N, C-alpha and C positions, 0 to 999 in steps of 0.2 A: 451492418445496421447499428445505428447510434442511438441515444436514448430520446432524441428529438421525434425519432420516427415514430414514438408512440403516441406522442401527442396529433402528428398528422394522422396516424390510422383512427384516431377518435374523431378529428375533424372530417376525414372523408366519409367515416360511416355517418356521422350525423348530417352531413350534406347530402349523401345520397338517402337517406331516410326522409329528410325534409322534402327532398324533390319527388320522391313517392307519395307525398302526402299535400299535393297542390292544393287541395279544398280545405286544407286545416291549417290552424295556426301553428306556429313553431312549438309554441308552448304546449299546445293541445297535442300536437304529434308527439313530442317527447313525454307527454305523460301518457298516452297511449303506450309508447314502448317500454315506460316504467312500471306499466299497470297500475297505475294510480285510478282512483274511484274518480268516475266521471262528473260527479258534482263536487269537487274539490276546486276551488277556485283559483284562477292564476296567480292571486296575490299570495296565497299559501304556498304554492308551489314556489314561486320565487323566494319567499322569505325562507322555506326550509333548503333550497338549494344555497341561498347565500349563508345559512348557517353551517352547513355542511363544508362550504369552501374555506369560512374563516377557521374551523375547527381543524380541517384538513391543513391549511397553510401553517397553523401554530404547530401543529406535530411534526410538518416536513421542516420548518425553520429550526426547531428544537434539536430534531434528529441530526440535521446537518451541521448545526452549530456545534455540537458536541464534537463531531470528527473533525471540523477546523480547529477547535482548541487544542484536543490532544494530538493532531498530526503536526501543527505549528510549533508546539512545546517539543514533542519529540524529536522531529527533524530537525529543527533550527538547533537545539542541543547538539546533536550528532554532527552538524557541519560546523558548528562553532568549536567543539573540543579537537576535532580532526584537523582544522584549520589552524588553530592557535598552537598546537605543538608540532614541531618538527619532527620529534622522535615517533610520531604516528602516522608519518608520511610513507605508508607502505600500499602494497599493490592491494591487499585485501581492502585496507581501510579507503582506499581510492575507490573502490567499487561500492563500499557502503556509502560514503559521500555522495557518488554520483545517484545511488537509489533515493538517498534522502532528498536531493535536489529535484529528482523526477516527481517524488510524492509532494514537495512543495508547490510545483507546477500545479498539479491536480488539486492541492488545497486552495492555493490563490488565485489560479485563472478559470478553473471550472466549476468548482463547487458553489461560489457565490453567485454566479450566473446562472448555474442550475435552480438554485432557490429563486432568484428573480423571474426566471424564464417561466416557472410553474405558479407563482404567487400573482404576477403581473397579467394583466389580459393583453396585452400587446408587447412587443419586444422594442424596447426604446434606444437600444444602445448602437446602432448602426451595422451597416455591412462588414465592417473591419471586424468589430467585435465578434460579429455572428461567424465568421471564418475563423477566427482565432480560438473561440472557445472550443468548438468540436475538434480542430486540429491539434490544440495543445492538450486535451484530453487523451488521445490517441497516441500522440507521440509519448506523452508522459507514462503510458500504459504500456508500450511497447519496450521504451527505456527501461522501465522498472522489471520488467519481466525478462528481458534479456540480460541485465546485469545479476539478476538472482540466477540464471542459467550459469553465467560467466563465474560466479562464486563459487558454485556446485561444482564446476570443472576444475577451478583452482584448488579446491579443497580436495578433491580426490585425487588430483596430481600430487599434492604436496604429501598427503598421507599414504599412497599407495606407492609413491616412488620418492622416497625421503632423500636418496642419494643423489639424484639428479639434479641438474640446476634448476633454480627457481625462476619463475618470470620476473624480468626485470622492472624496474619502474617505469621505463621508458615503452617498454613493451604493454604494460599495464594502460597507460595513456592512449597508445595506439588503439588498444582494443575498445577503450571508452568512446573514442572519436567514432570509430567504426560503428558502435552500437548506436550513435546518435545519428549519423549519416544514414544508416539502414533504417531506422525509426522515421526519420524525417520522410523518406521515400515512400515508405509504407504507410504513412498517415495522410498522406497529398490527397488522396480520392475524398477523404471527409472532410478536409478543408476547401477544396476545390469546387465539390457538388454540395455546398451547403450555402444558402442565402436568404436573404429577407425577403418574403413575398407577400402579397395581400391576399388572404384567404376568406372565404365565406364560412363564418361561424355561425350558425343557427339563423339568425337574423340580421346580422351585421357583418361588416368587412373588417378585419383585424390584421395588423402586420404580424408575421411569425417569421421567426429563425428556423429553417427547415430543410430536410435534405431534398436535394432535386436532382436525380438521377437522369442520365441520358437514355433514350430509347434503345432497347426494350427497356424500361424500367424495373419489372418485375426479375427478369433475368439477371439483369445488373445488380440489383440489389441482393438476391440470393447468393451471387458468386461473390459478393465482397464480403457478405456476412460468414460464408464458408472458409474463406481464404483468411480472414481476420481471426476466426475461431482456432483453425488449425495451427496458424503462425504463433498467435498471442497467448493460445492456452494449450492445447494437445501436445505440440512438439516441446515445448519447455518444461510442462510436466513430465513429460516422458524422459528428458534429459536428466532433470532435477531427482526424480525418482531413482532413476539407473544409476546415478553417480553417488548418491547417498546411501543406496542399497548395497553397492560395492563396498563403501567404507564401513558399514554396519556389519557386513559379512566379515570383512578383515578384521574389525575389532572382536566379534564374536568368537572368531576361531583361535584369536592369538593366543598363545600359552606363555605361561610366565617361565622365565629362564633363570637359573641360579637359585640359590637358597633364600626361599620366601617364607615368612613366618606366617602364621594361620592369620592374624591380625592385619598383615601386609596385604596378604592376598585378598581377604574381605573387603580391605578399604579399596582395593584396586578393582575388584568386580563391582563395587558400589558406584565408583566413578565412571566405569564402563557403561553401565546400565543408565547413568544419567545422561551420558553423551549419547547413547543410542536414542532415549527417549526424546532427547532434544532434536535431533535430525528427523525423527518421525514427526515431532511436531511441526518442523519447517514444512514438510512436504503437505501435510494434512491442511494447514493454514491456507497455503497456496492454492490447493484443490479446492477447498469448501469456499474461500472467498469468491472465486471466479467463475466456479460451475454453475451457480444458479442462473446468473445473467447470461453466460453463453448460451446455456440449454434454452433459455427463453428466447433469445433471438432465432435459435435454430428451429424451436418448434413453432414460433409465429410466422416465420417466412416459408418453411417447409411443409407443415402441415396443415391441410385445408379446414380441419374441423376444430382448429385452435383460436377461432374469431373471437368468442367470448372471453379465452385468457387474455387475448390480445389487448381486449379493450378494458381489461382491469387494471387501473391505474395503481391500486393498492399493490398488488403483485410485483407490478414493474418497479416502483420504488423502492420496495423492500429488497429486491433483489439487486438494485443498483446502489443501495446503501450497503449492503453487504460487501459488494465489490470494492467501493470506494473506501471501506473500512480497513481495506489492506494497508492504506498508507499510515494507520496509526499502530499497525502491529509491527511494521518491519523494523524500527528504531529500537523497539524493547526486546524482540527476538534477538536481533543482529547485534545490538551494541549494551544494552543494559545488561545482558546476560555474559558479557565480557569483561573478564578481571580487570585487564589494563584499561579498557574504556571506563569502568567504574571508577578505577583510581585516578584518570584524568577528570572525572566530572568531580571528584571529591577535592581535588586541588583547585578546580575552578571555584568551587564553592566556598573554599579556603580564602582564595583572593577576594572574592565578592563580600564575604562576611569582614574580613580584615579591614577594607575599605569603609565598610559601613560603621565598623566600630570606632575607626579611627575619625571618622567625620562626627558621630556622636560624641567622642570624648572631646574634641574640640568645642562643640556645642555647649556639652556640660560644663567645660572651663570657662566657656563666655557666659552662661546662664545659671552658674552656682550650683552645678552637679546634680540636675534633672535627670530621672531615670527614661530611658527610651525602649522602645519596643525592639530596636536592634540588639540592645544588650540582652534582652532576653533569649532572642534567637539566637545569639552568638553561644550562649551558654548551652542552649539545647542542640546545637547543630551535630556536635560530634557524636553525642549519643545516638542521635538517630540516623547519621549516616553509617556508623559502625554496625547498627542492627541491618540496614539494608545490604550492605556489603557482605555481612555474615550468613545472611538469609538465602543467597543467590550464587553460591560458587559453582562454577561449571568445569572444573579441573577433572582431566581424566588420565589415566595412566597407561600406556603403551609398551609393553617389554621390548628390549632390544638388546641384543648383544654387545658386548664390550667392542668387537672389532667394528662393528656397524657405527658405533657412538664414534670411534676414534676416527673412522673414514668422515663420518659426518662433520666432526670437529675440524676437518682439516678445510672444509668449503667455507665460502664467503658468509660470515653468519650475520653480518650488516643486511643481507638480503630476505632474513627470515623474519617474518610477524608473527611466529610461533615460538614464544620462548620454549628452551628446552632446560630440563634440570636432571641431573645424575643421580640416581637415589637407588642403590641396591640392585645394580644392573638392571635398571629399568630406565627409560627416558620418560618424564611426564610433560604431557602436553598440555598447555593453555587451550582445552578444546572448543573454547566459547568462540575462537575465531572461525571455527569449522559451520557453526551454525548459520543458516540460511533460511530466508523468509520465516 
């Protein structure tokens, strides 16, 4: 069940209600349903309805516009930084870039049309866009969820079995291709069974982009909803929670080897707690973002007493907004809390400001030394970036024996995207690469 079904249910409900009120006007029937005073004029009702529609449209546009801005900024920076630097061509970063691309698909192909779909009276974009919008939403959701699961499994393998060979870049690319192929086929029903149809909406016919399922429609919709919820939410959440649970358990039970001072042990425990909190945050964000909308679909499809809940558009759009907001959290949780990634962002900012400074210097030389805003930004940039970097360090220490370190040192270090540092018979992991969702 997709978000277009919500509008379809409202239309069907109103159509059935009007049919049961043949001797009444459409507005009078609607007034009776809303329990409005019988002496209230039709003009007043229409004015009030128009006002509610305008206010609701403004709130809807503003809420989704915030998501678009944050998601475009965060995910675009992620893709740019990873593609710009060959030293960041690692399996983990490939997974993160793939997730950022899928989130951009939702932001660019789905959210704008969602706004238009619910602000405009009719669907003006034609059949192709109708099929594409719903299909792109589902394929992006599947790709993002499966990539989160792949990151969790990869982090579990790396940290629980550090002496075994790592996943190669070629294998990582094959995994990403499989994720897209599987997501494509799982999303086909949402693209095939969506079309532009003319429907009777109270007193006139309008064109709507809506789901049109084959007979028996109710059984098909219930099966599709249940299958999607299990594959997209419950199975990935179980795998992610189990994988990170094993990592947390390993970190928590690990003991320090060798002579460690009290201050060193306290520092290691503090870093360990920070890493565990980060992993818990990953699971909680994924669960909370997608749980309301999935439960909404299950409740409205399988519970016969949920009709009032189904026709409440406010509830639906709040849940839908929360689910789509996951496209904003992913780049910050996975990348901005990554030490090496933040350094690359700082490097990109350096290049941009140096270019801006050079351009402004040339302009000052030509125009007699006028001061520009770019000079002020260049002066403030280093202090601001250093504060950001100091405020979000995510290193963790995991004790290891010298023997294990020597064995690990003999492996191909070029395949590792988690830097290792030997300090007092411990190995310090940049645990930010472990973070997921």
